[in-house]
Biotite code that builds the C-alpha atoms (Angstrom):
import biotite.structure as struc

atoms = struc.array([
    struc.Atom([-24.132, 31.095, -25.091], chain_id="A", res_id=1, res_name="UNK", atom_name="CA", element="C"),
    struc.Atom([-26.453, 31.746, -22.376], chain_id="A", res_id=2, res_name="UNK", atom_name="CA", element="C"),
    struc.Atom([-25.453, 31.865, -18.643], chain_id="A", res_id=3, res_name="UNK", atom_name="CA", element="C"),
    struc.Atom([-28.105, 29.252, -17.547], chain_id="A", res_id=4, res_name="UNK", atom_name="CA", element="C"),
    struc.Atom([-26.906, 26.720, -19.971], chain_id="A", res_id=5, res_name="UNK", atom_name="CA", element="C"),
    struc.Atom([-23.264, 27.133, -18.618], chain_id="A", res_id=6, res_name="UNK", atom_name="CA", element="C"),
    struc.Atom([-24.473, 26.652, -14.986], chain_id="A", res_id=7, res_name="UNK", atom_name="CA", element="C"),
    struc.Atom([-26.460, 23.513, -16.067], chain_id="A", res_id=8, res_name="UNK", atom_name="CA", element="C"),
    struc.Atom([-23.346, 22.182, -17.976], chain_id="A", res_id=9, res_name="UNK", atom_name="CA", element="C"),
    struc.Atom([-21.210, 22.817, -15.013], chain_id="A", res_id=10, res_name="UNK", atom_name="CA", element="C"),
    struc.Atom([-23.556, 21.294, -12.656], chain_id="A", res_id=11, res_name="UNK", atom_name="CA", element="C"),
    struc.Atom([-23.950, 18.252, -14.876], chain_id="A", res_id=12, res_name="UNK", atom_name="CA", element="C"),
    struc.Atom([-20.205, 17.830, -15.152], chain_id="A", res_id=13, res_name="UNK", atom_name="CA", element="C"),
    struc.Atom([-19.223, 18.370, -11.607], chain_id="A", res_id=14, res_name="UNK", atom_name="CA", element="C"),
    struc.Atom([-20.268, 14.962, -10.383], chain_id="A", res_id=15, res_name="UNK", atom_name="CA", element="C"),
    struc.Atom([-18.177, 13.364, -13.106], chain_id="A", res_id=16, res_name="UNK", atom_name="CA", element="C"),
    struc.Atom([-15.270, 15.272, -12.136], chain_id="A", res_id=17, res_name="UNK", atom_name="CA", element="C"),
    struc.Atom([-15.525, 14.611, -8.436], chain_id="A", res_id=18, res_name="UNK", atom_name="CA", element="C"),
    struc.Atom([-16.183, 10.952, -8.847], chain_id="A", res_id=19, res_name="UNK", atom_name="CA", element="C"),
    struc.Atom([-13.048, 10.589, -10.985], chain_id="A", res_id=20, res_name="UNK", atom_name="CA", element="C"),
    struc.Atom([-10.971, 12.142, -8.230], chain_id="A", res_id=21, res_name="UNK", atom_name="CA", element="C"),
    struc.Atom([-12.619, 10.349, -5.455], chain_id="A", res_id=22, res_name="UNK", atom_name="CA", element="C"),
    struc.Atom([-11.990, 6.995, -7.418], chain_id="A", res_id=23, res_name="UNK", atom_name="CA", element="C"),
    struc.Atom([-8.396, 7.549, -7.918], chain_id="A", res_id=24, res_name="UNK", atom_name="CA", element="C"),
    struc.Atom([-6.409, 4.867, -6.252], chain_id="A", res_id=25, res_name="UNK", atom_name="CA", element="C"),
    struc.Atom([-4.590, 5.952, -3.195], chain_id="A", res_id=26, res_name="UNK", atom_name="CA", element="C"),
    struc.Atom([-0.868, 5.181, -2.847], chain_id="A", res_id=27, res_name="UNK", atom_name="CA", element="C"),
    struc.Atom([1.092, 2.274, -1.244], chain_id="A", res_id=28, res_name="UNK", atom_name="CA", element="C"),
    struc.Atom([3.809, 3.606, 1.107], chain_id="A", res_id=29, res_name="UNK", atom_name="CA", element="C"),
    struc.Atom([6.980, 1.886, 2.001], chain_id="A", res_id=30, res_name="UNK", atom_name="CA", element="C"),
    struc.Atom([8.714, 3.661, 4.727], chain_id="A", res_id=31, res_name="UNK", atom_name="CA", element="C"),
    struc.Atom([12.028, 2.816, 6.519], chain_id="A", res_id=32, res_name="UNK", atom_name="CA", element="C"),
    struc.Atom([12.101, 4.739, 9.920], chain_id="A", res_id=33, res_name="UNK", atom_name="CA", element="C"),
    struc.Atom([15.493, 5.862, 10.975], chain_id="A", res_id=34, res_name="UNK", atom_name="CA", element="C"),
    struc.Atom([16.079, 3.530, 14.041], chain_id="A", res_id=35, res_name="UNK", atom_name="CA", element="C"),
    struc.Atom([19.987, 3.898, 13.385], chain_id="A", res_id=36, res_name="UNK", atom_name="CA", element="C"),
    struc.Atom([21.210, 0.414, 13.886], chain_id="A", res_id=37, res_name="UNK", atom_name="CA", element="C"),
    struc.Atom([18.726, -2.470, 13.037], chain_id="A", res_id=38, res_name="UNK", atom_name="CA", element="C"),
    struc.Atom([15.780, -3.372, 10.791], chain_id="A", res_id=39, res_name="UNK", atom_name="CA", element="C"),
    struc.Atom([12.435, -1.692, 10.466], chain_id="A", res_id=40, res_name="UNK", atom_name="CA", element="C"),
    struc.Atom([9.999, -1.166, 7.484], chain_id="A", res_id=41, res_name="UNK", atom_name="CA", element="C"),
    struc.Atom([6.428, 0.155, 7.496], chain_id="A", res_id=42, res_name="UNK", atom_name="CA", element="C"),
    struc.Atom([4.126, -0.574, 4.735], chain_id="A", res_id=43, res_name="UNK", atom_name="CA", element="C"),
    struc.Atom([0.762, 1.224, 4.442], chain_id="A", res_id=44, res_name="UNK", atom_name="CA", element="C"),
    struc.Atom([-1.641, -0.071, 1.979], chain_id="A", res_id=45, res_name="UNK", atom_name="CA", element="C"),
    struc.Atom([-4.046, 2.258, -0.010], chain_id="A", res_id=46, res_name="UNK", atom_name="CA", element="C"),
    struc.Atom([-6.793, 2.122, 2.569], chain_id="A", res_id=47, res_name="UNK", atom_name="CA", element="C"),
    struc.Atom([-4.456, 2.882, 5.498], chain_id="A", res_id=48, res_name="UNK", atom_name="CA", element="C"),
    struc.Atom([-3.721, -0.583, 6.738], chain_id="A", res_id=49, res_name="UNK", atom_name="CA", element="C"),
    struc.Atom([-0.308, -0.897, 8.237], chain_id="A", res_id=50, res_name="UNK", atom_name="CA", element="C"),
    struc.Atom([2.259, -3.715, 8.366], chain_id="A", res_id=51, res_name="UNK", atom_name="CA", element="C"),
    struc.Atom([5.393, -3.051, 10.563], chain_id="A", res_id=52, res_name="UNK", atom_name="CA", element="C"),
    struc.Atom([8.142, -5.498, 9.406], chain_id="A", res_id=53, res_name="UNK", atom_name="CA", element="C"),
    struc.Atom([10.586, -5.826, 12.285], chain_id="A", res_id=54, res_name="UNK", atom_name="CA", element="C"),
    struc.Atom([11.328, -3.094, 14.804], chain_id="A", res_id=55, res_name="UNK", atom_name="CA", element="C"),
    struc.Atom([14.696, -3.613, 16.251], chain_id="A", res_id=56, res_name="UNK", atom_name="CA", element="C"),
    struc.Atom([18.017, -2.014, 17.073], chain_id="A", res_id=57, res_name="UNK", atom_name="CA", element="C"),
    struc.Atom([21.087, -3.133, 18.765], chain_id="A", res_id=58, res_name="UNK", atom_name="CA", element="C"),
    struc.Atom([21.193, -0.082, 20.944], chain_id="A", res_id=59, res_name="UNK", atom_name="CA", element="C"),
    struc.Atom([17.610, 0.662, 22.209], chain_id="A", res_id=60, res_name="UNK", atom_name="CA", element="C"),
    struc.Atom([18.299, 4.365, 22.975], chain_id="A", res_id=61, res_name="UNK", atom_name="CA", element="C"),
    struc.Atom([20.306, 4.996, 19.625], chain_id="A", res_id=62, res_name="UNK", atom_name="CA", element="C"),
    struc.Atom([17.655, 6.447, 17.367], chain_id="A", res_id=63, res_name="UNK", atom_name="CA", element="C"),
    struc.Atom([16.981, 10.383, 17.507], chain_id="A", res_id=64, res_name="UNK", atom_name="CA", element="C"),
    struc.Atom([13.234, 9.568, 17.577], chain_id="A", res_id=65, res_name="UNK", atom_name="CA", element="C"),
    struc.Atom([12.205, 6.265, 19.239], chain_id="A", res_id=66, res_name="UNK", atom_name="CA", element="C"),
    struc.Atom([10.036, 4.038, 17.040], chain_id="A", res_id=67, res_name="UNK", atom_name="CA", element="C"),
    struc.Atom([6.952, 4.342, 19.215], chain_id="A", res_id=68, res_name="UNK", atom_name="CA", element="C"),
    struc.Atom([7.012, 8.156, 19.184], chain_id="A", res_id=69, res_name="UNK", atom_name="CA", element="C"),
    struc.Atom([7.610, 7.970, 15.400], chain_id="A", res_id=70, res_name="UNK", atom_name="CA", element="C"),
    struc.Atom([4.641, 5.728, 14.887], chain_id="A", res_id=71, res_name="UNK", atom_name="CA", element="C"),
    struc.Atom([2.295, 7.807, 17.010], chain_id="A", res_id=72, res_name="UNK", atom_name="CA", element="C"),
    struc.Atom([3.222, 11.003, 15.054], chain_id="A", res_id=73, res_name="UNK", atom_name="CA", element="C"),
    struc.Atom([2.856, 9.115, 11.753], chain_id="A", res_id=74, res_name="UNK", atom_name="CA", element="C"),
    struc.Atom([-0.583, 7.859, 12.934], chain_id="A", res_id=75, res_name="UNK", atom_name="CA", element="C"),
    struc.Atom([-1.670, 11.515, 13.785], chain_id="A", res_id=76, res_name="UNK", atom_name="CA", element="C"),
    struc.Atom([-0.687, 12.949, 10.437], chain_id="A", res_id=77, res_name="UNK", atom_name="CA", element="C"),
    struc.Atom([-2.186, 10.075, 8.535], chain_id="A", res_id=78, res_name="UNK", atom_name="CA", element="C"),
    struc.Atom([-5.667, 9.770, 9.862], chain_id="A", res_id=79, res_name="UNK", atom_name="CA", element="C"),
    struc.Atom([-6.541, 6.376, 7.927], chain_id="A", res_id=80, res_name="UNK", atom_name="CA", element="C"),
    struc.Atom([-3.510, 4.682, 9.273], chain_id="A", res_id=81, res_name="UNK", atom_name="CA", element="C"),
    struc.Atom([-3.994, 1.628, 11.526], chain_id="A", res_id=82, res_name="UNK", atom_name="CA", element="C"),
    struc.Atom([-1.368, -0.899, 12.329], chain_id="A", res_id=83, res_name="UNK", atom_name="CA", element="C"),
    struc.Atom([-3.015, -4.330, 11.762], chain_id="A", res_id=84, res_name="UNK", atom_name="CA", element="C"),
    struc.Atom([-0.089, -6.483, 11.320], chain_id="A", res_id=85, res_name="UNK", atom_name="CA", element="C"),
    struc.Atom([3.588, -6.878, 12.553], chain_id="A", res_id=86, res_name="UNK", atom_name="CA", element="C"),
    struc.Atom([5.997, -9.405, 11.132], chain_id="A", res_id=87, res_name="UNK", atom_name="CA", element="C"),
    struc.Atom([9.018, -10.558, 12.869], chain_id="A", res_id=88, res_name="UNK", atom_name="CA", element="C"),
    struc.Atom([11.373, -11.883, 10.386], chain_id="A", res_id=89, res_name="UNK", atom_name="CA", element="C"),
    struc.Atom([13.629, -13.468, 13.092], chain_id="A", res_id=90, res_name="UNK", atom_name="CA", element="C"),
    struc.Atom([14.274, -13.233, 16.632], chain_id="A", res_id=91, res_name="UNK", atom_name="CA", element="C"),
    struc.Atom([17.425, -11.226, 16.803], chain_id="A", res_id=92, res_name="UNK", atom_name="CA", element="C"),
    struc.Atom([17.459, -8.222, 18.865], chain_id="A", res_id=93, res_name="UNK", atom_name="CA", element="C"),
    struc.Atom([18.151, -6.054, 15.908], chain_id="A", res_id=94, res_name="UNK", atom_name="CA", element="C"),
    struc.Atom([14.613, -7.126, 14.509], chain_id="A", res_id=95, res_name="UNK", atom_name="CA", element="C"),
    struc.Atom([12.315, -7.417, 17.510], chain_id="A", res_id=96, res_name="UNK", atom_name="CA", element="C"),
    struc.Atom([13.749, -5.041, 20.099], chain_id="A", res_id=97, res_name="UNK", atom_name="CA", element="C"),
    struc.Atom([10.740, -2.629, 19.993], chain_id="A", res_id=98, res_name="UNK", atom_name="CA", element="C"),
    struc.Atom([7.862, -4.799, 19.112], chain_id="A", res_id=99, res_name="UNK", atom_name="CA", element="C"),
    struc.Atom([6.845, -5.225, 22.740], chain_id="A", res_id=100, res_name="UNK", atom_name="CA", element="C"),
    struc.Atom([6.821, -1.249, 23.052], chain_id="A", res_id=101, res_name="UNK", atom_name="CA", element="C"),
    struc.Atom([4.687, -0.823, 19.925], chain_id="A", res_id=102, res_name="UNK", atom_name="CA", element="C"),
    struc.Atom([2.137, -3.297, 21.365], chain_id="A", res_id=103, res_name="UNK", atom_name="CA", element="C"),
    struc.Atom([2.273, -1.799, 25.041], chain_id="A", res_id=104, res_name="UNK", atom_name="CA", element="C"),
    struc.Atom([1.790, 1.614, 23.405], chain_id="A", res_id=105, res_name="UNK", atom_name="CA", element="C"),
    struc.Atom([-1.667, 0.382, 21.912], chain_id="A", res_id=106, res_name="UNK", atom_name="CA", element="C"),
    struc.Atom([-0.545, 0.996, 18.472], chain_id="A", res_id=107, res_name="UNK", atom_name="CA", element="C"),
    struc.Atom([-1.483, -2.454, 17.108], chain_id="A", res_id=108, res_name="UNK", atom_name="CA", element="C"),
    struc.Atom([-5.205, -2.904, 16.342], chain_id="A", res_id=109, res_name="UNK", atom_name="CA", element="C"),
    struc.Atom([-7.179, -5.014, 18.866], chain_id="A", res_id=110, res_name="UNK", atom_name="CA", element="C"),
    struc.Atom([-7.809, -7.487, 16.091], chain_id="A", res_id=111, res_name="UNK", atom_name="CA", element="C"),
    struc.Atom([-4.119, -7.190, 14.984], chain_id="A", res_id=112, res_name="UNK", atom_name="CA", element="C"),
    struc.Atom([-1.829, -10.203, 14.149], chain_id="A", res_id=113, res_name="UNK", atom_name="CA", element="C"),
    struc.Atom([1.931, -10.631, 14.869], chain_id="A", res_id=114, res_name="UNK", atom_name="CA", element="C"),
    struc.Atom([3.277, -12.992, 12.471], chain_id="A", res_id=115, res_name="UNK", atom_name="CA", element="C"),
    struc.Atom([6.703, -14.799, 12.936], chain_id="A", res_id=116, res_name="UNK", atom_name="CA", element="C"),
    struc.Atom([8.371, -18.042, 11.985], chain_id="A", res_id=117, res_name="UNK", atom_name="CA", element="C"),
    struc.Atom([7.013, -19.968, 15.020], chain_id="A", res_id=118, res_name="UNK", atom_name="CA", element="C"),
    struc.Atom([8.765, -22.351, 17.148], chain_id="A", res_id=119, res_name="UNK", atom_name="CA", element="C"),
    struc.Atom([10.858, -21.201, 20.181], chain_id="A", res_id=120, res_name="UNK", atom_name="CA", element="C"),
    struc.Atom([14.136, -19.425, 19.997], chain_id="A", res_id=121, res_name="UNK", atom_name="CA", element="C"),
    struc.Atom([16.976, -21.359, 21.649], chain_id="A", res_id=122, res_name="UNK", atom_name="CA", element="C"),
    struc.Atom([18.425, -17.967, 23.269], chain_id="A", res_id=123, res_name="UNK", atom_name="CA", element="C"),
    struc.Atom([16.677, -16.793, 26.209], chain_id="A", res_id=124, res_name="UNK", atom_name="CA", element="C"),
    struc.Atom([17.485, -13.205, 25.778], chain_id="A", res_id=125, res_name="UNK", atom_name="CA", element="C"),
    struc.Atom([15.538, -10.486, 27.872], chain_id="A", res_id=126, res_name="UNK", atom_name="CA", element="C"),
    struc.Atom([14.502, -9.006, 24.371], chain_id="A", res_id=127, res_name="UNK", atom_name="CA", element="C"),
    struc.Atom([13.136, -12.302, 23.110], chain_id="A", res_id=128, res_name="UNK", atom_name="CA", element="C"),
    struc.Atom([11.283, -13.120, 26.328], chain_id="A", res_id=129, res_name="UNK", atom_name="CA", element="C"),
    struc.Atom([9.720, -9.468, 26.224], chain_id="A", res_id=130, res_name="UNK", atom_name="CA", element="C"),
    struc.Atom([8.632, -9.971, 22.579], chain_id="A", res_id=131, res_name="UNK", atom_name="CA", element="C"),
    struc.Atom([7.228, -13.345, 23.516], chain_id="A", res_id=132, res_name="UNK", atom_name="CA", element="C"),
    struc.Atom([5.152, -12.034, 26.441], chain_id="A", res_id=133, res_name="UNK", atom_name="CA", element="C"),
    struc.Atom([3.875, -8.952, 24.583], chain_id="A", res_id=134, res_name="UNK", atom_name="CA", element="C"),
    struc.Atom([2.751, -10.922, 21.356], chain_id="A", res_id=135, res_name="UNK", atom_name="CA", element="C"),
    struc.Atom([1.132, -13.981, 23.187], chain_id="A", res_id=136, res_name="UNK", atom_name="CA", element="C"),
    struc.Atom([-2.434, -13.043, 22.316], chain_id="A", res_id=137, res_name="UNK", atom_name="CA", element="C"),
    struc.Atom([-1.498, -11.782, 18.779], chain_id="A", res_id=138, res_name="UNK", atom_name="CA", element="C"),
    struc.Atom([0.937, -14.340, 17.638], chain_id="A", res_id=139, res_name="UNK", atom_name="CA", element="C"),
    struc.Atom([0.597, -16.567, 14.610], chain_id="A", res_id=140, res_name="UNK", atom_name="CA", element="C"),
    struc.Atom([3.054, -18.577, 12.544], chain_id="A", res_id=141, res_name="UNK", atom_name="CA", element="C"),
    struc.Atom([3.333, -17.278, 9.026], chain_id="A", res_id=142, res_name="UNK", atom_name="CA", element="C"),
    struc.Atom([2.972, -19.826, 6.126], chain_id="A", res_id=143, res_name="UNK", atom_name="CA", element="C"),
    struc.Atom([5.045, -20.024, 3.045], chain_id="A", res_id=144, res_name="UNK", atom_name="CA", element="C"),
    struc.Atom([3.046, -18.345, 0.262], chain_id="A", res_id=145, res_name="UNK", atom_name="CA", element="C"),
    struc.Atom([0.610, -16.707, 2.669], chain_id="A", res_id=146, res_name="UNK", atom_name="CA", element="C"),
    struc.Atom([-0.790, -13.468, 1.369], chain_id="A", res_id=147, res_name="UNK", atom_name="CA", element="C"),
    struc.Atom([-1.678, -10.405, 3.603], chain_id="A", res_id=148, res_name="UNK", atom_name="CA", element="C"),
    struc.Atom([-4.249, -8.194, 1.995], chain_id="A", res_id=149, res_name="UNK", atom_name="CA", element="C"),
    struc.Atom([-3.978, -4.506, 2.381], chain_id="A", res_id=150, res_name="UNK", atom_name="CA", element="C"),
    struc.Atom([-7.298, -3.696, 0.427], chain_id="A", res_id=151, res_name="UNK", atom_name="CA", element="C"),
    struc.Atom([-5.805, -2.557, -2.890], chain_id="A", res_id=152, res_name="UNK", atom_name="CA", element="C"),
    struc.Atom([-2.307, -4.192, -2.415], chain_id="A", res_id=153, res_name="UNK", atom_name="CA", element="C"),
    struc.Atom([-0.993, -7.316, -0.855], chain_id="A", res_id=154, res_name="UNK", atom_name="CA", element="C"),
    struc.Atom([2.003, -8.855, 0.500], chain_id="A", res_id=155, res_name="UNK", atom_name="CA", element="C"),
    struc.Atom([3.124, -12.525, 0.051], chain_id="A", res_id=156, res_name="UNK", atom_name="CA", element="C"),
    struc.Atom([5.492, -14.471, 2.116], chain_id="A", res_id=157, res_name="UNK", atom_name="CA", element="C"),
    struc.Atom([8.275, -15.790, -0.172], chain_id="A", res_id=158, res_name="UNK", atom_name="CA", element="C"),
    struc.Atom([10.538, -17.242, 2.542], chain_id="A", res_id=159, res_name="UNK", atom_name="CA", element="C"),
    struc.Atom([9.550, -18.776, 5.811], chain_id="A", res_id=160, res_name="UNK", atom_name="CA", element="C"),
    struc.Atom([11.760, -20.793, 8.318], chain_id="A", res_id=161, res_name="UNK", atom_name="CA", element="C"),
    struc.Atom([14.257, -21.504, 5.630], chain_id="A", res_id=162, res_name="UNK", atom_name="CA", element="C"),
    struc.Atom([11.779, -22.582, 2.915], chain_id="A", res_id=163, res_name="UNK", atom_name="CA", element="C"),
    struc.Atom([11.468, -20.699, -0.304], chain_id="A", res_id=164, res_name="UNK", atom_name="CA", element="C"),
    struc.Atom([8.109, -20.238, -1.929], chain_id="A", res_id=165, res_name="UNK", atom_name="CA", element="C"),
    struc.Atom([7.943, -22.332, -5.205], chain_id="A", res_id=166, res_name="UNK", atom_name="CA", element="C"),
    struc.Atom([11.115, -24.427, -4.637], chain_id="A", res_id=167, res_name="UNK", atom_name="CA", element="C"),
    struc.Atom([14.077, -24.499, -2.602], chain_id="A", res_id=168, res_name="UNK", atom_name="CA", element="C"),
    struc.Atom([15.599, -23.575, 0.750], chain_id="A", res_id=169, res_name="UNK", atom_name="CA", element="C"),
    struc.Atom([18.054, -21.368, 2.395], chain_id="A", res_id=170, res_name="UNK", atom_name="CA", element="C"),
    struc.Atom([20.079, -21.795, 5.451], chain_id="A", res_id=171, res_name="UNK", atom_name="CA", element="C"),
])
């Protein structure tokens, strides 16, 4: 076999091999930051679009690494990451405590959206008032069955304000 033919064969095969690796789907990441007491989940779609579901704790100084610092470190190490959505499942402190800090730190995209159940919360806690003020320009009520696209993956709201997608209700 002559060397020139090998080079030509290699050069002809290289674009096929490269396009195969470039076209491989990226991964969906589901991460639970260690915030000690409280709820927090980060979902990052294949293109880097992030959804933060809840960001709370009962003790705002309890975690070893505060959520904002953790998200900033995550963003630096995952260059395609951008936080596009925040979802507050409900208004208890252990779910919304740090959402205002995340927004103040500039981690939510300018065109970002904060979804919640809508309506006002009867309790006038300091945490809820800080949340309500911080999300004012981003806030939208999520709809039952609504889908949030992550370009290669999607999330669907199956329960909203006590209604269950398809049929039923929960208290």
